[in-house]
KEPADO-886176 format. One record per residue (C-alpha): residue number from 1; residue in three letters; x, y, z. Coordinates in nm, 4 decimals. Layout:
BEGIN
(rec NUM "ala" (X Y Z))
...
***
This chain:
BEGIN
(rec 1 "unk" (0.7011 1.0431 0.0506))
(rec 2 "unk" (0.9395 0.9983 -0.2584))
(rec 3 "unk" (0.8170 1.3247 -0.4035))
(rec 4 "unk" (0.8660 1.5109 -0.0605))
(rec 5 "unk" (1.2323 1.3735 -0.0102))
(rec 6 "unk" (1.3206 1.4582 -0.3771))
(rec 7 "unk" (1.1861 1.8133 -0.3329))
(rec 8 "unk" (1.3696 1.8518 -0.0025))
(rec 9 "unk" (1.6998 1.7928 -0.1842))
(rec 10 "unk" (1.6368 2.0805 -0.4214))
(rec 11 "unk" (1.5033 1.8891 -0.7222))
(rec 12 "unk" (1.1858 2.0204 -0.9159))
(rec 13 "unk" (0.9196 1.7595 -0.8936))
(rec 14 "unk" (0.5969 1.7323 -1.0533))
(rec 15 "unk" (0.3612 1.4687 -0.9177))
(rec 16 "unk" (0.0698 1.3436 -1.1530))
(rec 17 "unk" (-0.2274 1.1806 -0.9908))
(rec 18 "unk" (-0.5834 1.1387 -1.0845))
(rec 19 "unk" (-0.8659 1.3942 -0.9654))
(rec 20 "unk" (-1.0530 1.1048 -0.8199))
(rec 21 "unk" (-1.0037 0.9786 -0.4508))
(rec 22 "unk" (-0.9826 0.6072 -0.4806))
(rec 23 "unk" (-1.0447 0.5486 -0.0912))
(rec 24 "unk" (-1.3508 0.7521 -0.0780))
(rec 25 "unk" (-1.4856 0.7150 -0.4328))
(rec 26 "unk" (-1.5195 1.0872 -0.4676))
(rec 27 "unk" (-1.3728 1.3487 -0.7010))
(rec 28 "unk" (-1.1213 1.5818 -0.5687))
(rec 29 "unk" (-1.2489 1.9358 -0.6087))
(rec 30 "unk" (-0.9032 2.1037 -0.6385))
(rec 31 "unk" (-0.7240 2.3061 -0.8873))
(rec 32 "unk" (-0.5454 2.1224 -1.1732))
(rec 33 "unk" (-0.2191 2.2264 -1.0323))
(rec 34 "unk" (-0.1296 2.2595 -0.6553))
(rec 35 "unk" (0.2107 2.3882 -0.5527))
(rec 36 "unk" (0.2832 2.2087 -0.2162))
(rec 37 "unk" (0.6187 2.3798 -0.1763))
(rec 38 "unk" (0.8516 2.5889 -0.3840))
(rec 39 "unk" (0.9797 2.2840 -0.5931))
(rec 40 "unk" (0.6907 2.0416 -0.5637))
(rec 41 "unk" (0.3706 2.0624 -0.7763))
(rec 42 "unk" (0.0665 1.8117 -0.7789))
(rec 43 "unk" (-0.0909 1.8047 -1.1207))
(rec 44 "unk" (-0.4447 1.6439 -1.1411))
(rec 45 "unk" (-0.5609 1.4423 -1.4347))
(rec 46 "unk" (-0.9417 1.4126 -1.5060))
(rec 47 "unk" (-1.1159 1.0702 -1.4727))
(rec 48 "unk" (-1.4707 0.9621 -1.5070))
(rec 49 "unk" (-1.4621 0.7943 -1.1661))
(rec 50 "unk" (-1.5968 0.4670 -1.0352))
(rec 51 "unk" (-1.7674 0.3050 -0.7633))
(rec 52 "unk" (-1.6398 -0.0521 -0.7475))
(rec 53 "unk" (-1.2714 -0.1253 -0.7628))
(rec 54 "unk" (-1.3048 -0.4181 -1.0179))
(rec 55 "unk" (-1.5578 -0.2897 -1.2739))
(rec 56 "unk" (-1.5904 -0.1840 -1.6255))
(rec 57 "unk" (-1.6491 0.1813 -1.4992))
(rec 58 "unk" (-1.2798 0.1568 -1.3329))
(rec 59 "unk" (-1.1460 0.0550 -1.6807))
(rec 60 "unk" (-1.3198 0.3573 -1.8376))
(rec 61 "unk" (-1.1819 0.5663 -1.5657))
(rec 62 "unk" (-0.8396 0.4395 -1.6118))
(rec 63 "unk" (-0.8578 0.5111 -1.9924))
(rec 64 "unk" (-0.9798 0.8785 -1.9244))
(rec 65 "unk" (-0.6979 0.9456 -1.6932))
(rec 66 "unk" (-0.4498 0.8137 -1.9674))
(rec 67 "unk" (-0.6143 1.0547 -2.2232))
(rec 68 "unk" (-0.5733 1.3515 -1.9841))
(rec 69 "unk" (-0.2088 1.2765 -1.9351))
(rec 70 "unk" (-0.1667 1.2414 -2.3053))
(rec 71 "unk" (-0.3399 1.5820 -2.3637))
(rec 72 "unk" (-0.1317 1.7471 -2.1042))
(rec 73 "unk" (0.1988 1.6316 -2.2635))
(rec 74 "unk" (0.0826 1.8011 -2.5845))
(rec 75 "unk" (0.1186 2.1342 -2.3978))
(rec 76 "unk" (0.4877 2.0588 -2.2591))
(rec 77 "unk" (0.7677 2.2800 -2.4080))
(rec 78 "unk" (1.0839 2.1343 -2.5282))
(rec 79 "unk" (1.2468 2.3171 -2.2355))
(rec 80 "unk" (1.0291 2.1416 -1.9815))
(rec 81 "unk" (1.0852 1.7987 -2.0286))
(rec 82 "unk" (1.2054 1.6157 -1.7149))
(rec 83 "unk" (1.5375 1.4423 -1.6622))
(rec 84 "unk" (1.3616 1.1150 -1.5258))
(rec 85 "unk" (1.0153 0.9795 -1.5176))
(rec 86 "unk" (0.8889 0.7409 -1.2708))
(rec 87 "unk" (0.5390 0.5717 -1.3061))
(rec 88 "unk" (0.3911 0.3077 -1.0778))
(rec 89 "unk" (0.2632 -0.0088 -1.2476))
(rec 90 "unk" (-0.0928 -0.0633 -1.1466))
(rec 91 "unk" (-0.2855 0.1476 -1.3842))
(rec 92 "unk" (-0.1704 0.0054 -1.7075))
(rec 93 "unk" (-0.3375 0.2581 -1.9234))
(rec 94 "unk" (-0.1775 0.5464 -1.7924))
(rec 95 "unk" (0.1606 0.3729 -1.7605))
(rec 96 "unk" (0.1532 0.2821 -2.1202))
(rec 97 "unk" (0.0691 0.6392 -2.2032))
(rec 98 "unk" (0.3623 0.7590 -2.0107))
(rec 99 "unk" (0.5963 0.5098 -2.1928))
(rec 100 "unk" (0.4977 0.6529 -2.5355))
(rec 101 "unk" (0.5780 1.0136 -2.4012))
(rec 102 "unk" (0.9122 0.9005 -2.2456))
(rec 103 "unk" (1.0259 0.7119 -2.5573))
(rec 104 "unk" (0.9362 0.9814 -2.7923))
(rec 105 "unk" (1.1568 1.2275 -2.5826))
(rec 106 "unk" (1.4311 0.9794 -2.4923))
(rec 107 "unk" (1.3657 1.0228 -2.1280))
(rec 108 "unk" (1.4877 0.7434 -1.8840))
(rec 109 "unk" (1.1546 0.5807 -1.7436))
(rec 110 "unk" (1.1567 0.4094 -1.4109))
(rec 111 "unk" (0.8629 0.1699 -1.3765))
(rec 112 "unk" (0.7767 0.1128 -1.0129))
(rec 113 "unk" (0.5790 -0.2151 -0.9438))
(rec 114 "unk" (0.3435 -0.1613 -0.6531))
(rec 115 "unk" (0.0855 -0.4138 -0.7490))
(rec 116 "unk" (0.0944 -0.6999 -1.0097))
(rec 117 "unk" (-0.1513 -0.5907 -1.2672))
(rec 118 "unk" (-0.3225 -0.7549 -1.4412))
(rec 119 "unk" (-0.2728 -1.0472 -1.1989))
(rec 120 "unk" (-0.5064 -0.8675 -0.9694))
(rec 121 "unk" (-0.8014 -0.9081 -1.2101))
(rec 122 "unk" (-0.7933 -1.2674 -1.1608))
(rec 123 "unk" (-0.9220 -1.2393 -0.8033))
(rec 124 "unk" (-1.2446 -1.1574 -0.9454))
(rec 125 "unk" (-1.2954 -1.4913 -1.0928))
(rec 126 "unk" (-1.3483 -1.8429 -0.9217))
(rec 127 "unk" (-1.0471 -2.0852 -0.9236))
(rec 128 "unk" (-1.2007 -2.2858 -1.2054))
(rec 129 "unk" (-1.2111 -1.9892 -1.4289))
(rec 130 "unk" (-0.8802 -1.8266 -1.3649))
(rec 131 "unk" (-0.7111 -1.9896 -1.6644))
(rec 132 "unk" (-0.9809 -1.8856 -1.8798))
(rec 133 "unk" (-0.9601 -1.5327 -1.7350))
(rec 134 "unk" (-0.5930 -1.5341 -1.7932))
(rec 135 "unk" (-0.6440 -1.6148 -2.1670))
(rec 136 "unk" (-0.9158 -1.3136 -2.1917))
(rec 137 "unk" (-0.6625 -1.0944 -2.0275))
(rec 138 "unk" (-0.3984 -1.1770 -2.2664))
(rec 139 "unk" (-0.3860 -0.8269 -2.4206))
(rec 140 "unk" (-0.3484 -0.6801 -2.0536))
(rec 141 "unk" (-0.0473 -0.8952 -2.0014))
(rec 142 "unk" (0.0905 -0.7733 -2.3405))
(rec 143 "unk" (0.0376 -0.4236 -2.2262))
(rec 144 "unk" (0.2206 -0.4822 -1.8906))
(rec 145 "unk" (0.5049 -0.6535 -2.0894))
(rec 146 "unk" (0.5446 -0.3521 -2.3303))
(rec 147 "unk" (0.5588 -0.1145 -2.0295))
(rec 148 "unk" (0.8247 -0.3116 -1.8450))
(rec 149 "unk" (1.0169 -0.3659 -2.1626))
(rec 150 "unk" (1.0222 0.0170 -2.2203))
(rec 151 "unk" (1.1819 0.0724 -1.8709))
(rec 152 "unk" (1.5204 0.2165 -1.8271))
(rec 153 "unk" (1.5109 0.0227 -1.4863))
(rec 154 "unk" (1.2394 -0.1454 -1.2751))
(rec 155 "unk" (1.1732 -0.0940 -0.9199))
(rec 156 "unk" (0.9416 -0.2673 -0.7031))
(rec 157 "unk" (0.7891 -0.2827 -0.3439))
(rec 158 "unk" (0.9042 -0.6261 -0.2838))
(rec 159 "unk" (1.1345 -0.8941 -0.4250))
(rec 160 "unk" (0.8270 -1.1071 -0.5099))
(rec 161 "unk" (0.6982 -0.8170 -0.7309))
(rec 162 "unk" (1.0354 -0.7652 -0.8916))
(rec 163 "unk" (1.0610 -1.1222 -0.9851))
(rec 164 "unk" (0.7101 -1.1079 -1.1334))
(rec 165 "unk" (0.7943 -0.8040 -1.3495))
(rec 166 "unk" (1.1196 -0.9557 -1.4700))
(rec 167 "unk" (0.9588 -1.2781 -1.5530))
(rec 168 "unk" (0.7181 -1.0879 -1.7865))
(rec 169 "unk" (0.9941 -0.9422 -2.0009))
(rec 170 "unk" (1.2825 -1.2111 -1.9840))
(rec 171 "unk" (1.3843 -1.1217 -2.3464))
(rec 172 "unk" (1.4895 -0.7759 -2.2392))
(rec 173 "unk" (1.8607 -0.7959 -2.2402))
(rec 174 "unk" (2.0394 -0.6382 -1.9335))
(rec 175 "unk" (1.7082 -0.5613 -1.7549))
(rec 176 "unk" (1.7868 -0.4740 -1.3936))
(rec 177 "unk" (1.5777 -0.4058 -1.0904))
(rec 178 "unk" (1.5908 -0.2742 -0.7261))
(rec 179 "unk" (1.3478 -0.3235 -0.4291))
(rec 180 "unk" (1.2509 -0.0094 -0.2113))
(rec 181 "unk" (0.9787 -0.1428 0.0105))
(rec 182 "unk" (0.6951 0.0996 0.0916))
(rec 183 "unk" (0.7782 0.1733 0.4432))
(rec 184 "unk" (0.6001 0.4136 0.6699))
(rec 185 "unk" (0.6426 0.7963 0.7630))
(rec 186 "unk" (0.6322 0.8621 1.1388))
(rec 187 "unk" (0.7963 1.1891 1.1087))
(rec 188 "unk" (0.5091 1.4076 1.1109))
(rec 189 "unk" (0.3354 1.2593 1.4099))
(rec 190 "unk" (0.1930 1.5326 1.6317))
(rec 191 "unk" (0.2549 1.3793 1.9817))
(rec 192 "unk" (0.0250 1.6445 2.1494))
(rec 193 "unk" (-0.2715 1.5683 1.9021))
(rec 194 "unk" (-0.2167 1.1895 1.9484))
(rec 195 "unk" (-0.2148 1.2135 2.3279))
(rec 196 "unk" (-0.5352 1.4173 2.3086))
(rec 197 "unk" (-0.7017 1.1578 2.0645))
(rec 198 "unk" (-0.5615 0.8669 2.2926))
(rec 199 "unk" (-0.7519 1.0207 2.5896))
(rec 200 "unk" (-1.0593 1.0575 2.3729))
(rec 201 "unk" (-1.0448 0.7041 2.2594))
(rec 202 "unk" (-0.9895 0.5406 2.6039))
(rec 203 "unk" (-1.2861 0.7174 2.7228))
(rec 204 "unk" (-1.5020 0.6556 2.4132))
(rec 205 "unk" (-1.4167 0.2810 2.3778))
(rec 206 "unk" (-1.3176 0.1930 2.7381))
(rec 207 "unk" (-0.9691 0.0891 2.6205))
(rec 208 "unk" (-0.7720 -0.0769 2.8965))
(rec 209 "unk" (-0.4075 -0.1911 2.9119))
(rec 210 "unk" (-0.5239 -0.5033 3.1113))
(rec 211 "unk" (-0.6787 -0.6571 2.8054))
(rec 212 "unk" (-0.4986 -0.7864 2.4865))
(rec 213 "unk" (-0.5933 -0.5219 2.2309))
(rec 214 "unk" (-0.5761 -0.6010 1.8652))
(rec 215 "unk" (-0.6306 -0.3342 1.5897))
(rec 216 "unk" (-0.6927 -0.3488 1.2142))
(rec 217 "unk" (-0.6741 -0.0175 1.0314))
(rec 218 "unk" (-0.7341 0.0178 0.6635))
(rec 219 "unk" (-1.0141 -0.0075 0.3908))
(rec 220 "unk" (-1.3134 -0.2389 0.4719))
(rec 221 "unk" (-1.3285 -0.4050 0.1232))
(rec 222 "unk" (-1.2945 -0.7222 -0.0583))
(rec 223 "unk" (-0.9012 -0.7179 -0.0238))
(rec 224 "unk" (-0.9219 -0.7944 0.3497))
(rec 225 "unk" (-1.0860 -1.0817 0.5444))
(rec 226 "unk" (-1.2402 -0.9276 0.8406))
(rec 227 "unk" (-1.5415 -1.1639 0.8736))
(rec 228 "unk" (-1.2758 -1.4209 0.9931))
(rec 229 "unk" (-1.1800 -1.1861 1.2502))
(rec 230 "unk" (-1.5409 -1.1319 1.3675))
(rec 231 "unk" (-1.5870 -1.5199 1.3933))
(rec 232 "unk" (-1.2640 -1.5345 1.5786))
(rec 233 "unk" (-1.3560 -1.2703 1.8298))
(rec 234 "unk" (-1.7027 -1.4600 1.8860))
(rec 235 "unk" (-1.5157 -1.7907 1.9592))
(rec 236 "unk" (-1.2812 -1.6144 2.2048))
(rec 237 "unk" (-1.5414 -1.4043 2.3828))
(rec 238 "unk" (-1.7116 -1.7345 2.4488))
(rec 239 "unk" (-1.4268 -1.8864 2.6286))
(rec 240 "unk" (-1.2258 -1.5762 2.7511))
(rec 241 "unk" (-1.4910 -1.2939 2.7750))
(rec 242 "unk" (-1.3193 -0.9499 2.7495))
(rec 243 "unk" (-0.9835 -1.0378 2.8082))
(rec 244 "unk" (-0.9317 -0.9977 2.4250))
(rec 245 "unk" (-1.0698 -0.7076 2.2464))
(rec 246 "unk" (-1.0780 -0.6061 1.8701))
(rec 247 "unk" (-1.0717 -0.2606 1.7434))
(rec 248 "unk" (-1.1473 -0.2239 1.3587))
(rec 249 "unk" (-1.0956 0.1303 1.2073))
(rec 250 "unk" (-1.1688 0.2303 0.8666))
(rec 251 "unk" (-1.4419 0.2672 0.5983))
(rec 252 "unk" (-1.5310 0.1019 0.2621))
(rec 253 "unk" (-1.7854 -0.0978 0.0863))
(rec 254 "unk" (-1.7975 -0.3669 0.3541))
(rec 255 "unk" (-1.8709 -0.1435 0.6425))
(rec 256 "unk" (-2.2252 -0.1890 0.6931))
(rec 257 "unk" (-2.2229 -0.5681 0.6546))
(rec 258 "unk" (-1.9330 -0.5744 0.8931))
(rec 259 "unk" (-2.0855 -0.3558 1.1613))
(rec 260 "unk" (-2.4005 -0.5648 1.1601))
(rec 261 "unk" (-2.1812 -0.8816 1.2124))
(rec 262 "unk" (-1.9738 -0.7102 1.4821))
(rec 263 "unk" (-2.2725 -0.5858 1.6659))
(rec 264 "unk" (-2.3260 -0.9388 1.8002))
(rec 265 "unk" (-1.9895 -0.9652 1.9663))
(rec 266 "unk" (-1.9407 -0.7278 2.2615))
(rec 267 "unk" (-1.5435 -0.7582 2.2311))
(rec 268 "unk" (-1.5359 -0.5949 1.8874))
(rec 269 "unk" (-1.5411 -0.2188 1.8305))
(rec 270 "unk" (-1.5789 -0.0790 1.4782))
(rec 271 "unk" (-1.4700 0.2911 1.4896))
(rec 272 "unk" (-1.5378 0.3881 1.1462))
(rec 273 "unk" (-1.2857 0.6275 0.9533))
(rec 274 "unk" (-1.0425 0.7912 1.1944))
(rec 275 "unk" (-0.8024 1.0812 1.1462))
(rec 276 "unk" (-0.4251 1.0240 1.1288))
(rec 277 "unk" (-0.3537 1.1212 1.4906))
(rec 278 "unk" (-0.6473 0.9170 1.6105))
(rec 279 "unk" (-0.5150 0.6093 1.4129))
(rec 280 "unk" (-0.1715 0.6604 1.5707))
(rec 281 "unk" (-0.3465 0.6939 1.9008))
(rec 282 "unk" (-0.5353 0.3588 1.8682))
(rec 283 "unk" (-0.2388 0.1692 1.7546))
(rec 284 "unk" (-0.0315 0.3024 2.0645))
(rec 285 "unk" (-0.3125 0.1577 2.2673))
(rec 286 "unk" (-0.2951 -0.1873 2.1246))
(rec 287 "unk" (-0.0384 -0.4704 2.1175))
(rec 288 "unk" (-0.1072 -0.6615 1.8031))
(rec 289 "unk" (-0.1862 -0.5425 1.4452))
(rec 290 "unk" (-0.3903 -0.7667 1.2263))
(rec 291 "unk" (-0.2613 -0.8237 0.8705))
(rec 292 "unk" (-0.5907 -0.9950 0.7637))
(rec 293 "unk" (-0.5921 -1.0263 0.3961))
(rec 294 "unk" (-0.8386 -1.2333 0.1886))
(rec 295 "unk" (-0.7313 -1.5832 0.0889))
(rec 296 "unk" (-0.5444 -1.5639 -0.2269))
(rec 297 "unk" (-0.4466 -1.1824 -0.1802))
(rec 298 "unk" (-0.1710 -1.0862 -0.4279))
(rec 299 "unk" (-0.0103 -0.8427 -0.1754))
(rec 300 "unk" (0.3503 -0.9192 -0.0877))
(rec 301 "unk" (0.4959 -0.6498 0.1398))
(rec 302 "unk" (0.2205 -0.4064 0.1686))
(rec 303 "unk" (0.1851 -0.0726 0.3615))
(rec 304 "unk" (0.0070 -0.1990 0.6671))
(rec 305 "unk" (0.2581 -0.4167 0.8413))
(rec 306 "unk" (0.5011 -0.1282 0.8469))
(rec 307 "unk" (0.2522 0.1162 1.0019))
(rec 308 "unk" (0.1909 -0.1389 1.2766))
(rec 309 "unk" (0.5569 -0.1906 1.3332))
(rec 310 "unk" (0.6046 0.1822 1.3640))
(rec 311 "unk" (0.3610 0.1878 1.6577))
(rec 312 "unk" (0.5443 -0.1136 1.8090))
(rec 313 "unk" (0.2865 -0.3877 1.7528))
(rec 314 "unk" (0.3324 -0.7484 1.7042))
(rec 315 "unk" (0.1947 -0.8795 1.3822))
(rec 316 "unk" (-0.0692 -1.1389 1.3400))
(rec 317 "unk" (-0.0524 -1.2131 0.9453))
(rec 318 "unk" (-0.1964 -1.4452 0.7120))
(rec 319 "unk" (0.0019 -1.3354 0.4039))
(rec 320 "unk" (0.2212 -1.6004 0.2737))
(rec 321 "unk" (0.5623 -1.5405 0.1039))
(rec 322 "unk" (0.7746 -1.2417 0.1771))
(rec 323 "unk" (0.6023 -1.1080 0.4749))
(rec 324 "unk" (0.5631 -1.4521 0.6280))
(rec 325 "unk" (0.9240 -1.5094 0.6080))
(rec 326 "unk" (0.9900 -1.1598 0.7482))
(rec 327 "unk" (0.7604 -1.2360 1.0450))
(rec 328 "unk" (0.9209 -1.5622 1.0926))
(rec 329 "unk" (1.3002 -1.4792 1.0703))
(rec 330 "unk" (1.2609 -1.1405 1.2689))
(rec 331 "unk" (1.0320 -1.2874 1.5303))
(rec 332 "unk" (0.7957 -0.9973 1.5139))
(rec 333 "unk" (0.4813 -1.1871 1.5002))
(rec 334 "unk" (0.2775 -1.4980 1.4240))
(rec 335 "unk" (0.1435 -1.6408 1.1271))
(rec 336 "unk" (-0.2125 -1.7828 1.0932))
(rec 337 "unk" (-0.4093 -1.9454 0.8122))
(rec 338 "unk" (-0.5945 -1.7230 0.5961))
(rec 339 "unk" (-0.9839 -1.7769 0.6394))
(rec 340 "unk" (-0.9370 -1.9928 0.9541))
(rec 341 "unk" (-1.0994 -1.8462 1.2624))
(rec 342 "unk" (-0.9624 -2.1354 1.4579))
(rec 343 "unk" (-0.6145 -2.0609 1.3486))
(rec 344 "unk" (-0.6234 -1.6944 1.4386))
(rec 345 "unk" (-0.7908 -1.7849 1.7716))
(rec 346 "unk" (-0.5236 -2.0174 1.8605))
(rec 347 "unk" (-0.2506 -1.7716 1.7862))
(rec 348 "unk" (-0.4329 -1.5031 1.9967))
(rec 349 "unk" (-0.4632 -1.7540 2.2949))
(rec 350 "unk" (-0.0882 -1.8144 2.2673))
(rec 351 "unk" (-0.0317 -1.4242 2.3014))
(rec 352 "unk" (-0.2638 -1.4083 2.5941))
(rec 353 "unk" (-0.1019 -1.6929 2.7721))
(rec 354 "unk" (0.2580 -1.5730 2.6951))
(rec 355 "unk" (0.2520 -1.1963 2.7262))
(rec 356 "unk" (0.6416 -1.1749 2.7809))
(rec 357 "unk" (0.6756 -1.3328 2.4140))
(rec 358 "unk" (0.4172 -1.0665 2.2930))
(rec 359 "unk" (0.6167 -0.7832 2.4403))
(rec 360 "unk" (0.9469 -0.8929 2.2901))
(rec 361 "unk" (0.7965 -0.9480 1.9460))
(rec 362 "unk" (0.6630 -0.5837 1.9763))
(rec 363 "unk" (1.0067 -0.4478 2.0872))
(rec 364 "unk" (1.1706 -0.6328 1.7799))
(rec 365 "unk" (0.9098 -0.4967 1.5519))
(rec 366 "unk" (0.9816 -0.1415 1.6489))
(rec 367 "unk" (1.3601 -0.1791 1.6126))
(rec 368 "unk" (1.3262 -0.3340 1.2734))
(rec 369 "unk" (1.1176 -0.0373 1.1622))
(rec 370 "unk" (1.3575 0.2092 1.2814))
(rec 371 "unk" (1.6532 0.0369 1.1375))
(rec 372 "unk" (1.5122 -0.0617 0.7825))
(rec 373 "unk" (1.1649 0.0600 0.7198))
(rec 374 "unk" (1.1343 0.4167 0.8211))
(rec 375 "unk" (1.0328 0.6063 0.5117))
(rec 376 "unk" (1.3061 0.8705 0.5469))
(rec 377 "unk" (1.5687 0.5975 0.5127))
(rec 378 "unk" (1.4027 0.4259 0.2180))
(rec 379 "unk" (1.3065 0.7298 0.0069))
(rec 380 "unk" (1.6663 0.8901 0.0547))
(rec 381 "unk" (1.7994 0.5685 -0.1018))
(rec 382 "unk" (1.5305 0.5909 -0.3768))
(rec 383 "unk" (1.6251 0.9570 -0.4354))
(rec 384 "unk" (1.9859 0.8741 -0.4675))
(rec 385 "unk" (1.8975 0.6012 -0.7187))
(rec 386 "unk" (1.7092 0.8338 -0.9439))
(rec 387 "unk" (1.9899 1.1048 -0.9161))
(rec 388 "unk" (2.2261 0.8333 -1.0625))
(rec 389 "unk" (1.9853 0.7587 -1.3497))
(rec 390 "unk" (1.9546 1.1369 -1.4298))
(rec 391 "unk" (2.3181 1.1751 -1.4298))
(rec 392 "unk" (2.3885 0.8556 -1.6284))
(rec 393 "unk" (2.1256 0.9530 -1.8924))
(rec 394 "unk" (2.2700 1.3132 -1.9492))
(rec 395 "unk" (2.6187 1.1788 -1.9843))
(rec 396 "unk" (2.5071 0.9194 -2.2276))
(rec 397 "unk" (2.3092 1.1707 -2.4510))
(rec 398 "unk" (2.4873 1.4118 -2.6692))
(rec 399 "unk" (2.2506 1.6838 -2.5721))
(rec 400 "unk" (2.1929 1.6820 -2.1967))
(rec 401 "unk" (1.8410 1.6644 -2.0764))
(rec 402 "unk" (1.6973 1.9922 -1.9224))
***
């Protein structure tokens, strides 16, 4: 979304990314350079790939992608260096390789914190071993600190993530930071395609406006706790029948286990992977979006709530911190206890018994999205921010950057 807005304002943009599709765990069979529009190019970096998100194979993949970037930089002419480089902080190996390049060429580096690596590795360990794991990961924390200290400035998708980043480099004098939430892009929604998909979904899954319809859309993986959702559906079906229905859309490593569990509950529909128009159609036929992350999840203001808000859904969320505060202060949903089917069931019963409150939360969620979290608004501000960095850097250097 940022690359598109930058390009739309006339900037030459090169977007570097792995040739491996993280969501589907498959290599992308595309050319190493793809021109999306006249001034936007995607350059792919070779990686070995992996099947598990937390694994030694993924570490090897990250290292191979970093080596691919370093090799590509050897072919850059002096006249082709960018004015600004932005790198996302989650793949530490690539981010550190980028810092070596930008430092050698005196290019301002923006480090965008979209995940708190290496903290995310700690989730693979039981609570009793987390302190030991943190000690074992001290070299990775040092790597993250070096990256952040090399930054001209730090941006982040939430205040929580920005505070985390700044805490890693407190000795960096004058370190600044700005929050740009992920937001959601609803500008390219094809209403005709969505309408056609909506009619198809209603026939295929017997979707009715007379029931309270709840949706989850995303990766079926360890990051989310959908088995609590299944147990909640079972409890509610025993007492309320089909007055409440759950629609789970997506694919991932947990799909087969989840499908088996869901088969025992008539009020759950697992659709599998859906196209973008189908996702929008499904959400528009629901009233509530499930922000059902696993207990101890490190996410702060993830992408999913904004996607739900764009469709005018009330949020049922178990994430603590910033999102919980947003849900509470803006009255756009209800917070439940992570891992507790009773807590989630209680929230859903309240929505069934108070439909007018559910409607008002949905309306507020949509208005909040339109005013603050539409991607066009966020990434226009982000573009302006990067432009100021480029201008400031060129004025600071005796030889302006090309």
